[in-house]
C-alpha positions as a Markdown table, in Angstrom:
| # | Residue | x | y | z |
|---|---|---|---|---|
| 1 | Met | -25.2 | 2.7 | -26.0 |
| 2 | Ser | -28.1 | 1.9 | -24.0 |
| 3 | Pro | -28.2 | 1.6 | -19.8 |
| 4 | Leu | -28.0 | -1.9 | -20.1 |
| 5 | Glu | -24.9 | -1.8 | -22.1 |
| 6 | Asn | -22.4 | 1.4 | -20.2 |
| 7 | Lys | -23.7 | -0.8 | -17.3 |
| 8 | Ala | -22.5 | -4.0 | -18.2 |
| 9 | Ala | -18.7 | -2.5 | -18.8 |
| 10 | Phe | -18.5 | -0.7 | -16.1 |
| 11 | Gln | -18.6 | -4.0 | -13.7 |
| 12 | Ala | -16.0 | -5.1 | -16.8 |
| 13 | Leu | -13.5 | -2.2 | -15.7 |
| 14 | Ala | -14.6 | -2.8 | -12.1 |
| 15 | Gly | -13.4 | -6.0 | -12.5 |
| 16 | Ile | -10.7 | -5.4 | -14.2 |
| 17 | Ala | -9.0 | -2.6 | -11.6 |
| 18 | Glu | -10.0 | -5.3 | -8.6 |
| 19 | Asn | -7.6 | -7.7 | -10.4 |
| 20 | Asn | -5.4 | -5.0 | -10.8 |
| 21 | Pro | -3.2 | -3.6 | -8.5 |
| 22 | Leu | -1.8 | -1.2 | -11.4 |
| 23 | Ile | -4.8 | 0.3 | -12.7 |
| 24 | Arg | -6.5 | 0.2 | -9.4 |
| 25 | Ala | -3.4 | 3.1 | -7.9 |
| 26 | Ala | -4.1 | 4.6 | -11.0 |
| 27 | Ile | -8.2 | 4.8 | -9.8 |
| 28 | Lys | -7.7 | 6.0 | -6.9 |
| 29 | Tyr | -4.4 | 7.9 | -7.3 |
| 30 | Trp | -5.9 | 9.8 | -10.9 |
| 31 | Trp | -4.3 | 13.2 | -10.2 |
| 32 | Leu | -1.4 | 12.1 | -10.4 |
| 33 | Ala | -1.6 | 10.1 | -12.8 |
| 34 | Ile | -3.1 | 11.2 | -16.0 |
| 35 | Pro | 0.0 | 13.8 | -16.2 |
| 36 | Ala | 2.5 | 11.3 | -15.7 |
| 37 | Ser | 0.8 | 9.5 | -18.5 |
| 38 | Ile | 0.3 | 13.3 | -20.9 |
| 39 | Val | 4.2 | 13.5 | -20.5 |
| 40 | Met | 5.2 | 9.4 | -20.8 |
| 41 | Tyr | 3.3 | 10.0 | -24.3 |
| 42 | Tyr | 4.9 | 13.6 | -25.5 |
| 43 | Lys | 8.5 | 11.9 | -24.3 |
| 44 | Val | 6.7 | 8.6 | -26.7 |
| 45 | Ser | 5.6 | 10.8 | -29.3 |
| 46 | Arg | 8.2 | 12.8 | -30.0 |
| 47 | Ala | 11.3 | 10.3 | -30.4 |
| 48 | Pro | 12.7 | 9.3 | -33.0 |
| 49 | Lys | 13.0 | 5.7 | -32.6 |
| 50 | Lys | 10.2 | 4.2 | -31.1 |
| 51 | Asp | 12.0 | 0.7 | -29.1 |
| 52 | Leu | 12.0 | -0.5 | -25.6 |
| 53 | Glu | 14.4 | 1.5 | -24.4 |
| 54 | Thr | 12.5 | 4.4 | -25.5 |
| 55 | Ile | 9.5 | 3.6 | -23.5 |
| 56 | Leu | 11.0 | 2.7 | -20.2 |
| 57 | Thr | 13.1 | 5.7 | -20.3 |
| 58 | Ser | 10.1 | 8.0 | -20.8 |
| 59 | Phe | 8.0 | 6.0 | -18.0 |
| 60 | Gly | 10.9 | 6.6 | -15.8 |
| 61 | Val | 11.2 | 10.5 | -16.4 |
| 62 | Ser | 7.0 | 10.5 | -16.5 |
| 63 | Phe | 6.6 | 7.6 | -13.5 |
| 64 | Gly | 9.2 | 8.3 | -11.4 |
| 65 | Pro | 8.8 | 11.6 | -9.4 |
| 66 | Val | 4.8 | 9.7 | -8.8 |
| 67 | Ile | 5.7 | 6.4 | -8.0 |
| 68 | Pro | 7.1 | 7.6 | -5.0 |
| 69 | Leu | 4.8 | 9.8 | -4.0 |
| 70 | Ile | 2.3 | 7.1 | -3.8 |
| 71 | Met | 4.4 | 4.8 | -1.7 |
| 72 | Leu | 4.6 | 6.9 | 1.0 |
| 73 | Ser | 1.0 | 8.3 | 0.4 |
| 74 | Glu | 0.3 | 4.1 | 0.7 |
| 75 | Ser | 3.0 | 3.4 | 3.7 |
| 76 | Leu | 1.2 | 6.8 | 5.7 |
| 77 | Ala | -2.2 | 5.5 | 5.7 |
| 78 | Arg | -1.8 | 2.0 | 6.7 |
| 79 | Thr | 0.3 | 3.1 | 9.7 |
| 80 | Gln | -2.2 | 5.7 | 10.2 |
| 81 | Val | -4.7 | 2.7 | 10.4 |
| 82 | Thr | -2.3 | 0.9 | 12.6 |
| 83 | Val | -2.5 | 3.9 | 14.8 |
| 84 | Ala | -5.5 | 4.3 | 15.4 |
| 85 | Ala | -7.4 | 0.8 | 15.5 |
| 86 | Pro | -5.9 | 0.4 | 19.1 |
| 87 | Ala | -6.6 | 4.0 | 20.4 |
| 88 | Ala | -10.3 | 3.5 | 18.9 |
| 89 | Ala | -11.4 | 0.4 | 21.3 |
| 90 | Ser | -12.4 | 1.8 | 24.6 |
| 91 | Ser | -13.4 | -1.1 | 26.0 |
| 92 | Val | -10.1 | -1.3 | 27.6 |
| 93 | Lys | -10.0 | -2.4 | 31.6 |
| 94 | Asp | -7.7 | -2.6 | 34.4 |
| 95 | Ala | -5.6 | -4.8 | 34.7 |
| 96 | Gln | -6.3 | -8.0 | 37.3 |
| 97 | Phe | -3.0 | -9.0 | 39.4 |
| 98 | Gln | -2.7 | -12.2 | 41.2 |
| 99 | Val | -0.5 | -13.5 | 44.1 |
| 100 | Val | 1.1 | -16.6 | 42.7 |
| 101 | Ser | 3.3 | -18.3 | 45.7 |
| 102 | Ser | 6.7 | -18.4 | 44.3 |
| 103 | Pro | 8.9 | -21.3 | 44.4 |
| 104 | Ala | 11.4 | -21.7 | 46.8 |
| 105 | Ile | 14.6 | -19.9 | 46.9 |
| 106 | Thr | 17.6 | -21.2 | 48.1 |
| 107 | Pro | 19.9 | -19.3 | 49.4 |
| 108 | Thr | 23.1 | -20.4 | 48.9 |
| 109 | Pro | 24.0 | -21.1 | 44.9 |
| 110 | Gln | 23.7 | -24.9 | 43.8 |
| 111 | Pro | 27.0 | -26.5 | 41.9 |
| 112 | Phe | 26.1 | -28.1 | 38.5 |
| 113 | Pro | 25.1 | -31.5 | 38.9 |
| 114 | Thr | 28.0 | -33.7 | 37.5 |
């Protein structure tokens, strides 16, 4: 493979990953996706028949513990970004208060007009 073909192939894969959030998550969490994929392949290859039910069951068993970990990690990352963003703003100024004259207060409550 020439360097130009290699670069084109990686750009094509980057385009696919950019438009597909599932592939983006698999790339980001490759250390979880690879073992889960191996478990799924093992379970599907050992199954007596390879139908949709077998594949979905194998997916659930292999990726069931992984997906909540990814969701938890992503939500914690978003929370840390949200909490860290206001703390990073060091240009907080002192509050400036102005005295506003209050409207005239009547000493006794007035009845509703009829």
